[in-house]
C-alpha positions as CSV (number, residue, x, y, z in Angstrom):
1,M,-11.8,0.3,-21.4
2,L,-8.3,1.5,-20.8
3,F,-7.1,1.2,-17.2
4,I,-4.4,3.7,-16.2
5,Y,-1.9,3.2,-13.5
6,L,-0.9,6.8,-12.7
7,P,2.6,8.2,-12.6
8,Q,4.0,7.6,-9.1
9,L,5.4,11.1,-8.8
10,Y,6.5,10.6,-5.1
11,A,8.2,7.2,-5.5
12,T,11.9,6.6,-5.6
13,R,11.5,3.2,-7.3
14,P,8.3,3.5,-9.4
15,R,9.2,0.5,-11.5
16,M,8.5,-1.7,-8.5
17,Y,4.8,-1.0,-8.7
18,T,2.2,-2.9,-10.8
19,P,-1.5,-2.3,-11.1
20,L,-2.9,-5.4,-9.3
21,G,-6.5,-4.1,-8.9
22,A,-6.7,-3.0,-12.6
23,M,-5.4,-6.3,-13.7
24,I,-8.1,-8.2,-11.9
25,L,-10.8,-5.9,-13.4
26,A,-9.3,-6.3,-16.8
27,S,-9.4,-10.0,-16.5
28,I,-13.1,-9.8,-15.7
29,L,-13.8,-7.7,-18.7
30,E,-11.7,-9.9,-21.0
31,K,-13.7,-12.9,-19.9
32,N,-16.8,-11.1,-21.0
33,D,-15.4,-10.1,-24.4
34,I,-14.9,-6.5,-23.6
35,E,-11.9,-4.9,-25.2
36,T,-9.5,-4.0,-22.4
37,E,-6.1,-2.4,-22.0
38,I,-3.8,-1.3,-19.2
39,K,-1.2,1.5,-19.4
40,N,1.3,1.3,-16.6
41,Y,2.5,4.9,-16.3
42,S,4.0,4.5,-12.8
43,Y,7.5,5.5,-14.0
44,F,6.3,8.2,-16.5
45,S,6.1,11.9,-16.0
46,M,2.7,13.5,-16.4
47,D,3.7,14.9,-19.8
48,Q,5.1,11.6,-21.0
49,A,2.0,9.7,-20.0
50,I,-0.5,12.1,-21.6
51,E,1.5,12.2,-24.8
52,D,1.5,8.4,-24.9
53,L,-2.2,8.1,-24.1
54,P,-4.3,6.7,-27.0
55,P,-7.9,7.6,-27.7
56,R,-10.4,5.3,-25.9
57,N,-14.1,5.5,-24.9
58,I,-13.5,4.9,-21.2
59,Y,-10.5,5.6,-19.0
60,G,-10.3,3.9,-15.5
61,L,-7.9,5.4,-13.0
62,T,-7.0,3.6,-9.8
63,C,-5.8,5.9,-7.0
64,T,-5.0,6.0,-3.3
65,S,-5.6,9.2,-1.3
66,L,-1.9,10.0,-2.0
67,D,-2.6,9.6,-5.8
68,L,-5.9,11.5,-5.9
69,P,-4.4,15.0,-6.7
70,T,-2.5,13.3,-9.6
71,A,-5.7,11.6,-10.7
72,N,-7.5,14.9,-10.7
73,K,-4.8,16.5,-12.8
74,F,-4.6,13.6,-15.2
75,S,-8.4,13.5,-15.6
76,K,-8.2,17.2,-16.7
77,L,-5.5,16.3,-19.2
78,I,-7.6,13.4,-20.6
79,K,-10.6,15.6,-21.1
80,K,-8.5,18.3,-22.8
81,K,-7.1,15.7,-25.2
82,Y,-10.2,13.5,-25.7
83,S,-13.2,15.5,-24.5
84,E,-15.9,12.9,-25.4
85,S,-14.3,10.1,-23.3
86,K,-15.5,9.1,-19.9
87,V,-13.2,9.2,-16.9
88,I,-13.9,6.9,-13.9
89,L,-11.9,6.8,-10.7
90,G,-11.7,3.9,-8.3
91,G,-9.6,2.7,-5.4
92,P,-9.0,3.9,-1.8
93,G,-8.6,7.5,-3.0
94,T,-12.3,7.7,-3.9
95,I,-13.8,6.9,-0.4
96,T,-14.3,10.6,0.2
97,E,-15.8,12.1,-3.0
98,E,-15.3,15.7,-1.6
99,F,-11.8,15.7,-3.0
100,V,-12.7,14.6,-6.5
101,D,-12.5,17.2,-9.3
102,W,-16.0,16.7,-10.7
103,E,-15.4,19.1,-13.6
104,Y,-13.3,16.4,-15.3
105,V,-14.3,13.2,-13.6
106,D,-17.5,11.5,-14.8
107,S,-17.9,8.8,-12.2
108,I,-16.2,7.2,-9.1
109,V,-16.4,3.8,-7.5
110,K,-16.4,3.7,-3.7
111,G,-15.4,0.2,-2.5
112,E,-14.5,-3.0,-4.4
113,A,-15.4,-2.8,-8.1
114,E,-15.1,-6.5,-9.2
115,L,-18.8,-7.3,-8.7
116,I,-20.1,-4.1,-10.4
117,I,-17.7,-3.5,-13.2
118,L,-19.9,-5.1,-15.8
119,R,-22.9,-3.1,-14.7
120,I,-20.8,0.1,-15.0
121,M,-19.8,-0.9,-18.6
122,E,-23.5,-1.5,-19.4
123,D,-24.4,1.9,-18.1
124,V,-21.7,3.5,-20.3
125,R,-23.1,1.7,-23.3
126,N,-26.6,2.9,-22.4
127,D,-25.4,6.4,-21.8
128,S,-26.6,6.2,-18.2
129,L,-23.4,6.4,-16.3
130,K,-24.0,7.3,-12.6
131,K,-21.9,9.7,-10.7
132,I,-21.2,7.4,-7.8
133,Y,-21.2,3.6,-7.6
134,I,-21.0,1.7,-4.4
135,G,-18.9,-1.4,-4.7
136,Q,-19.7,-4.7,-3.1
137,P,-17.2,-6.7,-1.1
138,V,-16.1,-9.9,-2.7
139,L,-16.8,-12.6,-0.1
140,E,-15.3,-15.6,-2.0
141,L,-12.0,-14.4,-3.3
142,D,-11.3,-17.7,-5.0
143,N,-14.1,-16.8,-7.4
144,L,-12.1,-13.9,-8.8
145,P,-10.1,-14.6,-12.0
146,F,-6.3,-14.3,-11.8
147,P,-5.0,-10.8,-12.7
148,A,-4.5,-10.1,-16.4
149,R,-0.7,-9.9,-16.1
150,H,-0.2,-10.0,-19.8
151,L,-1.7,-6.5,-19.8
152,G,-0.3,-5.0,-16.6
153,G,3.3,-6.3,-16.7
154,F,5.7,-6.8,-13.8
155,G,7.8,-4.8,-11.4
156,C,11.5,-4.7,-10.9
157,N,13.6,-6.2,-8.1
158,I,11.8,-5.8,-4.8
159,F,14.5,-6.6,-2.3
160,S,16.9,-4.2,-0.5
161,W,19.9,-5.8,-2.4
162,D,20.5,-6.8,-6.0
163,T,19.2,-10.4,-6.5
164,G,19.9,-10.6,-10.2
165,D,16.1,-10.8,-10.9
166,D,14.8,-8.0,-13.1
167,Q,11.1,-8.9,-12.7
168,S,8.7,-9.3,-9.8
169,A,5.0,-9.9,-9.4
170,V,2.7,-8.4,-6.8
171,L,0.5,-11.0,-5.0
172,M,-2.4,-10.7,-2.5
173,T,-3.7,-13.7,-0.6
174,G,-6.4,-12.0,1.4
175,R,-8.2,-8.7,2.1
176,G,-8.8,-6.8,5.2
177,C,-7.2,-6.7,8.7
178,P,-8.8,-7.7,12.1
179,F,-7.1,-4.8,13.8
180,N,-8.0,-1.1,13.9
181,C,-4.9,1.0,14.1
182,A,-5.7,4.7,14.4
183,F,-3.7,5.8,11.3
184,C,-4.9,3.0,9.0
185,A,-8.0,3.2,6.7
186,S,-8.3,-0.6,6.3
187,R,-11.2,-0.9,8.8
188,F,-13.1,1.8,7.0
189,L,-12.4,0.4,3.5
190,N,-13.2,-3.2,4.3
191,K,-16.0,-2.5,6.9
192,G,-14.1,-4.8,9.3
193,L,-14.4,-7.7,6.9
194,V,-11.4,-10.0,6.6
195,R,-11.4,-12.5,3.8
196,F,-8.8,-15.1,2.6
197,R,-8.1,-17.0,-0.6
198,S,-7.6,-20.7,-0.3
199,I,-3.9,-21.6,-0.3
200,D,-4.4,-23.9,-3.2
201,N,-5.8,-21.0,-5.2
202,V,-2.8,-18.8,-4.3
203,V,-0.3,-21.6,-5.2
204,Q,-2.1,-22.1,-8.6
205,E,-1.6,-18.4,-9.4
206,I,2.1,-18.5,-8.4
207,R,2.7,-21.6,-10.5
208,E,1.0,-20.0,-13.5
209,I,3.1,-16.8,-13.2
210,K,6.3,-18.8,-12.9
211,E,5.5,-21.2,-15.7
212,T,4.1,-18.6,-18.1
213,Y,6.3,-15.6,-17.5
214,G,9.4,-17.1,-15.8
215,V,9.0,-14.7,-12.8
216,R,10.0,-16.1,-9.5
217,Q,10.2,-13.0,-7.3
218,F,7.0,-12.0,-5.4
219,R,5.9,-9.0,-3.3
220,I,3.1,-10.1,-1.1
221,I,1.0,-7.1,0.0
222,D,-1.5,-8.7,2.4
223,E,-2.2,-6.6,5.4
224,M,-1.7,-9.6,7.6
225,L,-0.5,-12.9,6.2
226,N,0.4,-14.0,9.7
227,A,-3.2,-13.5,11.0
228,K,-3.8,-17.3,11.0
229,R,-0.9,-19.4,12.1
230,E,-2.1,-22.7,10.5
231,R,-2.9,-20.9,7.2
232,L,0.6,-19.4,7.2
233,Y,2.1,-22.9,7.7
234,E,0.0,-24.3,4.9
235,F,1.1,-21.5,2.6
236,C,4.8,-22.2,3.4
237,E,4.5,-25.9,3.0
238,K,2.8,-25.7,-0.4
239,V,5.0,-22.8,-1.7
240,E,8.4,-24.3,-0.8
241,P,8.5,-26.8,-3.7
242,L,7.9,-23.9,-6.2
243,D,11.4,-22.4,-5.6
244,I,10.4,-18.8,-5.5
245,R,11.7,-15.7,-3.5
246,W,9.3,-13.4,-1.7
247,R,9.0,-10.6,0.8
248,L,6.0,-9.3,2.8
249,P,4.9,-6.9,5.6
250,L,4.1,-8.4,9.0
251,R,2.6,-7.3,12.2
252,V,4.9,-8.0,15.1
253,R,2.2,-10.1,16.8
254,P,1.2,-12.9,16.4
255,L,4.7,-13.9,15.4
256,D,7.2,-16.5,16.6
257,F,10.5,-18.2,15.6
258,D,8.7,-21.3,14.1
259,M,6.6,-19.1,11.8
260,L,9.6,-17.1,10.6
261,R,11.7,-20.3,10.1
262,A,8.9,-21.8,8.0
263,M,8.8,-18.6,5.9
264,K,12.5,-18.7,5.4
265,K,12.4,-22.3,4.3
266,A,9.6,-21.5,1.9
267,G,11.6,-18.8,0.1
268,C,10.9,-15.6,2.1
269,R,13.9,-13.4,1.9
270,E,12.9,-10.2,3.6
271,V,10.2,-9.0,6.0
272,T,8.9,-5.5,6.8
273,L,7.8,-5.2,10.4
274,G,5.2,-2.7,11.4
275,V,7.0,-1.5,14.6
276,E,5.8,2.2,14.4
277,S,7.4,3.1,17.8
278,F,9.2,1.7,20.8
279,D,7.3,4.2,23.0
280,E,4.5,2.5,24.8
281,N,2.5,5.7,25.0
282,V,2.6,6.1,21.3
283,L,1.6,2.5,20.7
284,K,-1.4,2.9,23.0
285,A,-2.4,6.2,21.3
286,L,-2.2,4.5,17.9
287,N,-4.3,1.6,19.1
288,K,-1.6,-0.8,17.8
289,K,-2.3,-3.6,20.4
290,T,1.4,-4.2,20.6
291,T,4.2,-3.4,23.1
292,P,7.8,-2.3,22.8
293,F,8.8,-5.8,23.9
294,D,6.7,-7.3,21.0
295,N,8.6,-5.0,18.6
296,A,12.0,-5.8,19.9
297,R,11.2,-9.5,20.0
298,A,10.0,-9.6,16.4
299,L,13.3,-8.0,15.2
300,F,15.4,-10.4,17.2
301,L,13.4,-13.4,16.0
302,S,13.7,-12.3,12.4
303,H,17.5,-12.0,12.8
304,E,17.7,-15.4,14.5
305,A,15.7,-16.9,11.6
306,G,18.1,-15.4,9.1
307,L,15.5,-13.1,7.6
308,P,16.7,-9.5,6.8
309,S,14.2,-7.0,8.2
310,R,12.9,-3.5,7.4
311,C,11.7,-1.8,10.5
312,F,8.8,0.6,9.9
313,I,8.8,3.6,12.2
314,L,6.4,6.6,12.5
315,T,7.3,9.9,14.0
316,R,5.3,13.1,14.8
317,T,2.4,11.0,16.1
318,P,-0.3,11.2,18.7
319,G,1.0,10.3,22.1
320,Q,4.5,11.5,21.3
321,T,6.4,13.1,24.2
322,E,9.9,14.4,24.8
323,N,10.9,10.9,25.7
324,T,9.6,9.2,22.5
325,I,12.6,9.9,20.2
326,P,15.2,9.1,22.8
327,T,13.4,5.8,23.5
328,N,13.2,4.9,19.8
329,I,16.9,5.7,19.4
330,K,17.8,3.6,22.5
331,Y,16.0,0.6,21.1
332,L,17.4,1.0,17.6
333,E,20.9,1.0,18.9
334,V,20.3,-2.5,20.3
335,V,17.8,-4.4,18.2
336,P,19.0,-6.0,14.9
337,Y,17.6,-4.7,11.6
338,N,18.8,-4.1,8.1
339,L,16.9,-0.9,7.1
340,V,14.5,1.5,8.8
341,T,11.7,3.2,6.8
342,C,10.8,6.3,8.9
343,T,7.9,8.5,7.9
344,T,5.8,11.2,9.4
345,L,2.3,10.2,10.3
346,I,-0.2,11.5,7.8
347,P,-3.9,11.0,8.7
348,F,-5.2,9.9,5.3
349,P,-9.0,9.9,4.7
350,G,-10.6,6.8,6.2
351,C,-8.4,6.4,9.3
352,D,-9.8,7.2,12.7
353,I,-7.4,10.1,13.3
354,W,-8.9,11.7,10.1
355,F,-12.4,11.5,11.5
356,N,-11.7,12.1,15.2
357,P,-8.4,14.0,15.7
358,E,-9.4,15.4,19.1
359,K,-9.8,11.8,20.4
360,Y,-6.1,11.4,19.8
361,G,-5.1,14.8,21.3
362,V,-4.2,16.3,17.9
363,E,-5.5,18.9,15.5
364,I,-5.4,18.4,11.7
365,L,-3.9,21.7,10.4
366,D,-4.2,20.9,6.7
367,R,-6.7,18.7,4.9
368,D,-5.4,19.5,1.4
369,L,-4.3,16.2,-0.1
370,E,-1.8,17.9,-2.3
371,H,0.4,18.2,0.8
372,Y,-0.2,14.6,2.1
373,N,3.2,13.0,1.3
374,M,4.5,11.0,4.3
375,W,7.7,9.7,2.6
376,S,11.1,11.0,3.6
377,Y,12.6,10.6,0.1
378,G,11.4,11.1,-3.4
379,P,12.8,11.1,-6.9
380,E,14.7,14.3,-6.3
381,G,16.1,13.4,-2.9
382,E,15.0,14.2,0.7
383,V,11.5,15.5,1.2
384,K,10.5,18.1,3.7
385,W,7.7,16.7,5.9
386,P,4.6,18.9,5.8
387,N,2.9,20.3,8.8
388,I,-0.3,18.3,9.0
389,L,-0.8,17.4,12.7
390,R,-0.4,19.6,15.8
391,P,-0.5,18.1,19.3
392,L,-3.1,19.9,21.4
393,D,-0.9,19.9,24.5
394,R,2.6,20.5,23.0
395,D,4.5,23.1,21.1
396,L,4.5,22.5,17.3
397,E,8.0,23.7,16.9
398,T,9.3,21.2,19.5
399,F,7.1,18.4,18.0
400,N,8.7,19.0,14.6
401,R,12.2,19.3,15.9
402,E,11.9,15.9,17.4
403,G,11.1,14.5,14.0
404,E,14.3,16.1,12.7
405,E,16.3,14.5,15.6
406,M,15.0,11.1,14.5
407,K,16.0,11.8,10.9
408,A,19.5,12.8,12.1
409,F,20.0,9.7,14.1
410,L,18.9,7.4,11.2
411,K,21.2,9.2,8.8
412,S,24.1,8.5,11.2
413,T,23.3,4.8,11.1
414,G,23.6,4.4,7.3
415,R,20.5,2.2,7.5
416,W,17.8,4.6,6.7
417,N,15.8,3.3,3.7
418,I,15.9,6.0,1.1
419,G,14.0,3.9,-1.5
C-alpha cells in the first residue's frame, strides 16, 4: 500500500501540511507486517508528483471535498501510468460518492477507516475489493497506534512569525464536536459522536515525537480542545514540563482568562478563534450558539493573556444584511487581534447548508466542487471568490460587493492573513 497526500494546489504554505490520517493507517498496516509507504506530495505540482510516483499494487488517496477534484485527476494519471493498480479514496471528500470519478477510482471508504483497513487489504488480496466501504467510528482513541511519522514526515513552521523551528508535527487529541454550525460537516462526518484521547496518551505521543525526532513545535487540529475545562487544564499541566510550542483553533465559548493563561504557561503561542462574524443575525443564521460579545471578549482575553490571535471571519453568508460588513469593520477597529483570515462561505458537502439551503434563505448556484475554493489567497496571489451562494431575498451583485468591501478594509489594516 502506498498512501498519497495529494498536491495542495490551493495552499500558500503547502509544506505546513502532513498526512495525519494516512500515518495512522500506515502504522496499523506496519504492525500487521504489510509493506506500507507514504508519499507527501503536498508541495508538488501534479506533473512532479506523477513523475515521482513508483509502481505499487494499491494507492490510497486521502482527500477533503476541496481536494476531491484533484483526487479524481490524480487517479486518472495513476491508471494511465499503472493500469493494473488499485486506487482507493478516503477522507471527508468521499462522503458523497456522486462526485467520485468511478472510471478511474476502484473503491472509496466513507467514514473512519482504521477499523476496516485490514479487511480492505484482505479483499484486495482475494480480488474481491468492494466499490464502497462504510467505516466504523473508533470509540477508544487510545487504542489507535501512534502515527507512522517516520513515513509521513513533518511540516514547516506553523506560526505567523519566524520561530527558528523548521519542523512541526500535527496532533489530534479528540474527534468530533458537540456543536452543529450550519457551514460545518463535522456533525455529519462524526454522527454527533465526540471522543477524546486520554491526556496521558497524548503526552506520551508528544514525548515520543520530541525525543525521537527533536520536533518541539505542534499544530493541534482538534475541533474543540476547550470543550472540557478540566481536561484542558490537565493537558496544560502535563504538557508544560515538556517545553514545547503549540497553536490551536478555539471556539470563543466556553473560554475564559484562566484557561488561556494555563495554555500560555504550557507553551501555547498562538490561537485561532472561530469568530465568523460580529453580526448577531449572521451568528444566529449559522447556528453558532455565540454572540458578538462572546467574540469580542475572546479576543480581548487572548490579548490580555499574551496570546497572539488569528481571527477567523466569514463573509457572503446566510443572514448577511447591508449592516453586516459595517458591523464587522466597527468591531475589528476596536478588538485586538494579530491576523484575520477572511474567507467566503462555501457550503461543502456534509454541512446543513449543503443539504437544506432554503432553510438558511439561500440558493446554491453551483455544486461543481471544481469551483469550491473558499480561500482568499493561493500560490499565485489573490483568488477571486466564486459565485456559489445567492441570498433569496437580496440582490447577488450587492451581496458580492459587500464581500469586496470587507476585503478592501482588511487590506487597509495590513493584518489580513495571506498565508
